[in-house]
C-alpha positions in Angstrom: 63.2 -12.6 -3.8 64.5 -11.2 -0.5 62.0 -12.2 2.2 61.8 -12.4 6.0 59.3 -13.5 8.6 58.0 -10.2 9.9 55.4 -11.5 12.4 54.0 -14.7 14.0 50.4 -14.9 15.2 50.1 -15.9 18.8 46.6 -16.9 19.9 45.7 -15.4 23.3 42.5 -15.3 25.4 42.5 -11.5 25.7 44.3 -8.6 24.0 44.8 -6.5 27.2 46.0 -9.4 29.3 48.6 -10.2 26.6 49.7 -6.6 26.3 50.0 -6.4 30.1 52.3 -9.4 30.1 54.5 -8.8 27.0 54.7 -5.0 27.3 54.2 -4.5 31.1 56.3 -7.4 32.4 58.7 -8.3 29.6 59.4 -4.8 28.2 58.2 -5.6 24.7 57.2 -2.6 22.6 53.5 -2.2 21.6 54.0 -1.5 17.9 50.3 -1.5 16.8 46.9 -1.5 18.4 44.3 -0.8 15.8 40.6 -1.3 16.7 38.6 -3.0 13.9 35.3 -3.2 15.8 34.9 -6.8 16.9 38.6 -7.4 16.9 41.9 -5.5 17.0 45.2 -5.7 15.2 47.8 -5.8 18.0 51.5 -6.3 17.5 54.4 -6.3 19.9 58.1 -6.7 19.5 61.0 -7.6 21.8 63.1 -4.7 23.1 65.9 -5.5 20.6 63.5 -5.6 17.7 63.0 -8.5 15.3 60.0 -10.6 14.5 56.8 -9.2 15.9 54.0 -11.1 17.6 50.5 -10.6 16.4 48.4 -11.0 19.5 45.3 -12.8 18.0 42.4 -13.1 20.4 40.7 -16.5 20.3 37.1 -16.2 19.1 35.8 -19.7 18.6 36.2 -23.0 20.5 39.0 -24.4 18.3 41.0 -21.2 18.7 40.5 -21.2 22.4 41.6 -24.8 22.6 44.9 -23.9 20.7 45.9 -21.3 23.4 49.2 -22.5 24.8 49.3 -25.5 22.4 50.1 -24.0 19.1 53.3 -26.2 18.9 51.9 -29.4 20.3 53.6 -28.9 23.7 57.0 -28.1 22.2 59.0 -24.9 22.8 57.4 -22.6 20.3 59.2 -19.3 20.5 62.8 -18.3 21.1 63.8 -15.0 22.9 67.5 -14.3 22.3 69.4 -12.0 24.6 72.9 -10.6 24.7 73.0 -11.0 28.5 71.4 -14.2 29.7 72.1 -13.6 33.4 70.6 -10.1 33.4 67.5 -11.0 31.5 66.9 -14.3 33.4 67.0 -12.4 36.7 64.7 -9.6 35.4 62.2 -12.2 34.1 62.2 -14.0 37.5 61.7 -10.7 39.3 58.7 -10.0 37.0 57.1 -13.3 38.0 57.9 -15.3 34.8 57.7 -19.1 35.4 60.8 -21.0 34.3 60.4 -24.7 33.9 64.0 -25.4 34.6 67.3 -23.9 35.8 69.5 -22.4 33.2 71.7 -24.8 31.4 74.6 -24.4 29.0 74.4 -25.9 25.6 76.9 -25.6 22.6 74.5 -23.0 21.1 74.2 -20.9 24.2 72.8 -20.6 27.7 69.2 -21.5 27.8 66.2 -22.0 30.1 62.6 -22.9 29.1 59.8 -20.7 30.4 56.0 -20.3 29.9 54.0 -17.2 29.3 50.7 -16.9 31.3 48.9 -18.5 28.4 50.9 -21.7 28.4 53.2 -21.1 25.5 56.6 -22.6 26.0 59.6 -20.3 25.2 63.4 -20.6 25.3 65.4 -17.7 26.7 68.7 -18.0 24.9 71.9 -16.1 25.5 75.5 -16.4 24.2 77.3 -19.6 24.7 79.7 -19.6 27.7 82.7 -19.8 25.3 81.4 -16.9 23.2 80.8 -14.9 26.4 84.4 -15.6 27.5 85.8 -14.5 24.1 83.9 -11.2 24.5 85.3 -10.6 27.9 82.0 -11.5 29.7 
């Protein structure tokens, strides 16, 4: 059975605030925004495509408590780029909060950042050696 993860639910406090950040600041594409009365089906995807985020508005206290803590404080989501320097600079210019300076690991260049809702992400780019092999 061929299968893939098509979307991940991300609990947020407000649909429009989440859209403003992911689409307005990070350049994600709004792929769906369907009004169902008391809630909406809202999905966004990174500029290069891939797994979508379902922006799920918290409705009850337990859901509100989970905002920013869906992974127990660990990095939860991984945004991969083909140009780490370009995208790191663009994110800084957009006001994204990085928890650390970029570092180089065997798997690539990486820096941890938080979205406005407290979710921890990795921005990951090609490894330095891979970049050099490609002439970068």
